[in-house]
N, C-alpha and C positions, 0 to 999 in steps of 0.2 A: 504494500500500500504506500502510495506517495506521501511523503512527509508534508505537513501543513506549515507553510512559512510563518515566521513570527508575526508578520504584519496582519495575518488573518486570524490570529488566535483571539483577538478581542471579541470576536463573534461568539466565542465559547466561554467567556468569563461568566461565572455564576453570579446572579444578582446578589448583592450584599445584604439586601433587605427586601421588604415588600415593594413590588413593582406593579403599577397599574396606570392606565392612560390618564394623563393630567395631573399626576402627583407632583407637588412642588418640592424640590430637593435643593437645600443649600449645600454648597461644597466648600469646606474649609480645609485648605491644603497647608502642609507645612512639615517641618522635621519633627515637631512635638518632642523636643530634646531638652527637657522633658515636657510632657503635657502638664497643664496647670489650670487653676480655676479661671484664669483669663480666657482660655479657650472655651471653657464651658459657658462663661458669661456671654461671650460673643454669640455662641450658638443659641442660648436661651433668649437673648434679645432678638435675634433673627427669627426664631420660631414664633415669637409673640408678635413682633411688629410687622413681619412680612407674611404672616399666615402660612408658614411652611408646614409641610407634612413631616419631613425628616431633615436632619442635617447629617451629611456624611463627612467624617473626618478622614482625609486622604493623607495617611502617614507616608511620606516619601522615603525611599531607600537612602537617597542622598540629594540634598538641595544643592543645585549647581552653584549657588551664590554663597554657600557656606563651606568652611574647611572640613575635610574628612576627620582630622584630628579632633578628638573630644566628642565625636558622634557615637552615641550608644548603638548597639546592635538593633536592627530593625524589629526583631521579635520582642525585644525588651521594651522598646518605645510603644509598640502596639499594645502590649500587655498593660503597661502603665497608663496609657491613654484610656483603655477600657475601664480601669479603676477610677480614673478621674471623671470620665463622662457621666456615669451613673444616671442615665436618663433614657427612658424607653424610646425616645425619638432621636437619639444621637447614636449613630452607627459608626464604629471605628473599623477601618480597613487599610490594607496595604495593596490596593488594587493597581498601583503603578508597577508593583513587582509582577503582577499577572499580565499587565499590558506591555511590559518591557519598555516603558516610556521614562524619560529623564526630565522632561520639561513640562510645566503646567499646561502650556499650549497643546502639546501632543496628548497629554492625559485628558484634557477637556474634549478634544476632538474625538478621542477614542470612546469616551463616555457617551457623547452625543450620538455617535454611530451605533454603539451597542444598545443604548436605551433611548431610542428616538421618541418614545411615548411619554417620557418624563420632561418636566419643565425645570431646568436647572438655573440656579443663580449662584454666582461666586461670592463668597464672603471673605472679608479681610479686615484687619484692624487698620486704623488710619495711619499707624506707623509704617505699615507695608505699602500703603498707597504712595508714600513719599519715595519709595525705591522701585515702584512698579515699572518705571521706564527702563530699568535694568533687566527686566524679565525678557526671556527669549520671545521675540515676535509679539511684544506687548500690545502694540496698536491693533494687530489682527485679533489678538486675544480679546481685547475690549469690544471688538465688533462681532464677537461670536456669542457672548453671553452677558446678561445684565450683571452688574456688580454692586453689591451692598457693602458700604464701608462703615464699620462700627467705630465710633470715636474712642480713642485711647488717650490717656493723660499726656499732656505736653506736645501733642502732634496735631491739634485741631486746626489751628490757623495754617500750619504748613500744608496740611492735606487740602485745604481749600485752594491753595496756590500750586498744588502738584501738577505736573505736566499733563497727565491724563485728563484732569478736570479742565485745565486750560484748553485742551484740544477738543474734548467732547462735551463739556458743560456738565450740569447737574440735572438729574431727573428728580421728580417728587418721590418722597419715601411713602409708599403705600403698599398694601397687600397685592396690588396689581403689578408690582415691579417685575415679578417673574414672567409676566405675560408681555412686557414691553419689548419692543424690537431693539436689539443692541445696535449701537452703543447706548447704554443707559447706566449711568453711575449715580448712586444716591448715597448720601451720608446720613447715618442714623445717630442721633444724639441721645442724651439720657445719662443715667448713672454709669460711671466708668470703673473698670477694674485695673489696678496698678501692677498686677503680676506679669512677669515676663520670663521666658525660658533663660534669657541671658543673665538676668539678675539671680535666678535660682542657681544656675551653674556657678556664678561668681561666689555666692554665699556658701555653696558646697565646697568650692576650692579653698575658701577662707577657713572653713571649719576644719578641713583636712590639714591645713597648714598649722593649726593650733594643736593638733595631736602631738603629744610629747612635750609641748611647751607649757601648758597649764598644769600646775602641780595637782596631783590627785589628793 
Protein backbone atom coordinates (compact mmCIF):
# COMPACT_ATOMS: atom_id res chain seq x y z
CA UNK A 1 0.00 0.00 0.00
CA UNK A 2 1.31 3.41 -0.95
CA UNK A 3 2.41 5.56 1.98
CA UNK A 4 0.39 8.71 2.70
CA UNK A 5 2.53 11.89 2.45
CA UNK A 6 2.79 14.07 5.58
CA UNK A 7 0.86 16.88 3.92
CA UNK A 8 -2.25 14.66 3.63
CA UNK A 9 -2.26 13.38 7.18
CA UNK A 10 -4.22 16.38 8.47
CA UNK A 11 -7.33 14.77 6.98
CA UNK A 12 -6.97 11.90 9.44
CA UNK A 13 -6.30 13.86 12.62
CA UNK A 14 -8.85 12.88 15.24
CA UNK A 15 -11.12 15.71 16.49
CA UNK A 16 -9.81 16.82 19.90
CA UNK A 17 -13.32 17.45 21.18
CA UNK A 18 -16.96 17.79 20.12
CA UNK A 19 -17.32 18.79 16.46
CA UNK A 20 -20.58 19.99 14.90
CA UNK A 21 -21.48 22.49 12.17
CA UNK A 22 -21.38 26.07 13.40
CA UNK A 23 -19.56 25.47 16.70
CA UNK A 24 -17.51 28.53 17.68
CA UNK A 25 -13.99 27.58 18.72
CA UNK A 26 -11.39 29.91 20.19
CA UNK A 27 -7.77 28.97 19.42
CA UNK A 28 -5.13 29.88 21.99
CA UNK A 29 -1.69 28.91 20.74
CA UNK A 30 1.60 29.02 22.59
CA UNK A 31 4.42 27.19 24.30
CA UNK A 32 2.59 27.02 27.64
CA UNK A 33 6.01 26.85 29.28
CA UNK A 34 4.45 26.66 31.77
CA UNK A 35 0.68 27.06 31.53
CA UNK A 36 -0.72 29.43 34.16
CA UNK A 37 -3.87 31.17 35.36
CA UNK A 38 -3.35 33.95 32.79
CA UNK A 39 -4.02 31.44 30.00
CA UNK A 40 -7.16 30.29 31.75
CA UNK A 41 -8.25 33.90 32.33
CA UNK A 42 -7.91 34.74 28.63
CA UNK A 43 -9.91 31.63 27.76
CA UNK A 44 -12.71 32.29 30.25
CA UNK A 45 -13.03 35.91 29.14
CA UNK A 46 -13.26 34.80 25.51
CA UNK A 47 -15.83 32.09 26.30
CA UNK A 48 -18.06 34.63 28.01
CA UNK A 49 -17.60 37.75 25.89
CA UNK A 50 -17.53 36.04 22.49
CA UNK A 51 -20.11 33.35 23.15
CA UNK A 52 -17.67 30.58 22.31
CA UNK A 53 -18.56 26.92 22.59
CA UNK A 54 -14.99 25.79 23.33
CA UNK A 55 -11.43 27.06 23.56
CA UNK A 56 -8.66 24.86 22.22
CA UNK A 57 -5.21 25.29 23.74
CA UNK A 58 -2.68 24.55 21.00
CA UNK A 59 0.50 23.57 22.83
CA UNK A 60 3.28 23.97 20.27
CA UNK A 61 6.24 21.56 20.20
CA UNK A 62 8.58 24.55 19.69
CA UNK A 63 7.72 28.21 19.17
CA UNK A 64 9.94 29.49 16.31
CA UNK A 65 10.31 32.82 18.12
CA UNK A 66 11.54 31.28 21.37
CA UNK A 67 14.81 29.52 22.25
CA UNK A 68 14.97 25.75 22.57
CA UNK A 69 16.97 26.07 25.79
CA UNK A 70 14.68 26.03 28.80
CA UNK A 71 11.72 24.56 26.89
CA UNK A 72 10.14 21.73 28.87
CA UNK A 73 9.26 18.50 27.02
CA UNK A 74 6.00 18.68 25.07
CA UNK A 75 4.23 15.95 27.04
CA UNK A 76 5.08 17.70 30.32
CA UNK A 77 3.68 21.00 29.08
CA UNK A 78 0.49 19.33 27.83
CA UNK A 79 0.02 17.53 31.15
CA UNK A 80 0.58 20.69 33.19
CA UNK A 81 -1.75 22.67 30.90
CA UNK A 82 -4.51 20.13 31.52
CA UNK A 83 -4.05 20.60 35.26
CA UNK A 84 -4.27 24.40 34.92
CA UNK A 85 -7.23 24.45 32.49
CA UNK A 86 -9.73 22.68 34.79
CA UNK A 87 -12.68 23.74 32.64
CA UNK A 88 -15.15 21.55 30.73
CA UNK A 89 -14.96 23.82 27.68
CA UNK A 90 -11.19 24.24 27.53
CA UNK A 91 -9.50 21.45 25.58
CA UNK A 92 -5.72 21.04 25.68
CA UNK A 93 -3.98 19.44 22.69
CA UNK A 94 -0.67 19.05 20.85
CA UNK A 95 -2.30 18.99 17.42
CA UNK A 96 0.69 20.73 15.79
CA UNK A 97 2.61 17.53 16.48
CA UNK A 98 -0.04 15.59 14.54
CA UNK A 99 -0.16 18.11 11.70
CA UNK A 100 3.65 18.32 11.46
CA UNK A 101 3.36 22.13 11.39
CA UNK A 102 5.81 24.62 12.90
CA UNK A 103 4.14 27.98 12.29
CA UNK A 104 0.77 29.22 13.54
CA UNK A 105 -0.20 30.15 9.98
CA UNK A 106 0.27 26.56 8.80
CA UNK A 107 -1.50 25.16 11.86
CA UNK A 108 -4.46 27.47 11.30
CA UNK A 109 -4.77 26.50 7.64
CA UNK A 110 -4.57 22.81 8.58
CA UNK A 111 -7.32 23.24 11.18
CA UNK A 112 -9.57 25.09 8.75
CA UNK A 113 -9.04 22.38 6.14
CA UNK A 114 -9.62 19.52 8.60
CA UNK A 115 -12.65 21.09 10.31
CA UNK A 116 -14.39 23.32 7.73
CA UNK A 117 -17.68 23.08 9.61
CA UNK A 118 -16.29 24.98 12.63
CA UNK A 119 -16.05 28.74 13.14
CA UNK A 120 -12.60 29.55 14.46
CA UNK A 121 -11.38 32.68 16.16
CA UNK A 122 -7.77 33.25 17.21
CA UNK A 123 -7.17 34.40 20.79
CA UNK A 124 -4.11 36.25 22.08
CA UNK A 125 -3.06 38.56 24.85
CA UNK A 126 -2.34 42.19 24.00
CA UNK A 127 1.36 41.54 24.73
CA UNK A 128 1.44 39.09 21.80
CA UNK A 129 -0.28 41.53 19.47
CA UNK A 130 2.74 43.81 19.88
CA UNK A 131 5.02 41.16 18.34
CA UNK A 132 2.46 39.72 15.91
CA UNK A 133 4.25 41.37 12.98
CA UNK A 134 7.18 38.99 13.62
CA UNK A 135 5.00 35.95 13.00
CA UNK A 136 5.43 33.91 9.84
CA UNK A 137 3.10 35.36 7.17
CA UNK A 138 1.33 37.49 9.79
CA UNK A 139 -0.63 39.64 7.34
CA UNK A 140 -2.02 36.59 5.56
CA UNK A 141 -2.79 35.05 8.95
CA UNK A 142 -4.87 38.08 9.93
CA UNK A 143 -6.85 37.75 6.71
CA UNK A 144 -7.68 34.10 7.39
CA UNK A 145 -9.36 34.27 10.80
CA UNK A 146 -10.92 36.85 13.17
CA UNK A 147 -8.61 37.73 16.07
CA UNK A 148 -9.68 38.59 19.61
CA UNK A 149 -7.07 40.36 21.73
CA UNK A 150 -7.54 40.18 25.50
CA UNK A 151 -5.93 43.09 27.30
CA UNK A 152 -2.88 42.34 29.44
CA UNK A 153 -1.38 44.71 32.04
CA UNK A 154 1.06 47.27 30.68
CA UNK A 155 0.42 46.60 26.99
CA UNK A 156 -2.94 48.24 26.33
CA UNK A 157 -1.82 51.46 24.63
CA UNK A 158 0.95 49.66 22.76
CA UNK A 159 -1.60 47.18 21.40
CA UNK A 160 -3.73 50.00 20.04
CA UNK A 161 -0.73 51.21 18.06
CA UNK A 162 0.46 47.76 16.96
CA UNK A 163 1.13 47.33 13.25
CA UNK A 164 -1.74 44.84 12.66
CA UNK A 165 -4.23 47.32 14.14
CA UNK A 166 -2.79 50.18 12.09
CA UNK A 167 -3.09 48.10 8.95
CA UNK A 168 -6.48 46.42 9.45
CA UNK A 169 -8.23 48.61 12.03
CA UNK A 170 -10.43 47.42 14.88
CA UNK A 171 -13.71 45.53 14.77
CA UNK A 172 -16.42 45.76 17.46
CA UNK A 173 -16.20 43.18 20.23
CA UNK A 174 -19.39 41.14 20.05
CA UNK A 175 -20.46 37.50 20.06
CA UNK A 176 -20.71 37.84 16.27
CA UNK A 177 -16.95 38.34 15.90
CA UNK A 178 -16.51 34.66 14.99
CA UNK A 179 -18.80 35.14 12.02
CA UNK A 180 -17.14 38.30 10.73
CA UNK A 181 -15.10 38.11 7.59
CA UNK A 182 -11.37 38.47 8.29
CA UNK A 183 -9.44 40.64 8.75
CA UNK A 184 -11.29 41.48 11.96
CA UNK A 185 -9.28 42.36 15.06
CA UNK A 186 -11.11 43.21 18.28
CA UNK A 187 -9.68 44.16 21.67
CA UNK A 188 -11.46 42.88 24.78
CA UNK A 189 -11.13 44.98 27.91
CA UNK A 190 -12.02 44.18 31.51
CA UNK A 191 -10.28 42.61 34.48
CA UNK A 192 -6.67 41.69 33.75
CA UNK A 193 -4.45 38.86 34.94
CA UNK A 194 -0.78 39.64 35.61
CA UNK A 195 0.68 36.14 35.39
CA UNK A 196 3.10 35.25 32.62
CA UNK A 197 5.18 32.19 31.75
CA UNK A 198 8.33 34.33 31.62
CA UNK A 199 7.81 35.62 35.16
CA UNK A 200 7.07 32.13 36.48
CA UNK A 201 10.25 30.71 34.93
CA UNK A 202 12.25 33.62 36.33
CA UNK A 203 10.89 33.05 39.85
CA UNK A 204 11.66 29.31 39.58
CA UNK A 205 15.25 30.05 38.53
CA UNK A 206 15.56 32.50 41.43
CA UNK A 207 14.27 29.89 43.88
CA UNK A 208 16.69 27.29 42.49
CA UNK A 209 19.54 29.76 42.97
CA UNK A 210 18.68 30.06 46.65
CA UNK A 211 19.02 26.35 47.27
CA UNK A 212 22.01 25.84 49.53
CA UNK A 213 22.25 29.58 50.24
CA UNK A 214 19.51 29.98 52.84
CA UNK A 215 20.43 28.33 56.15
CA UNK A 216 18.15 25.46 57.17
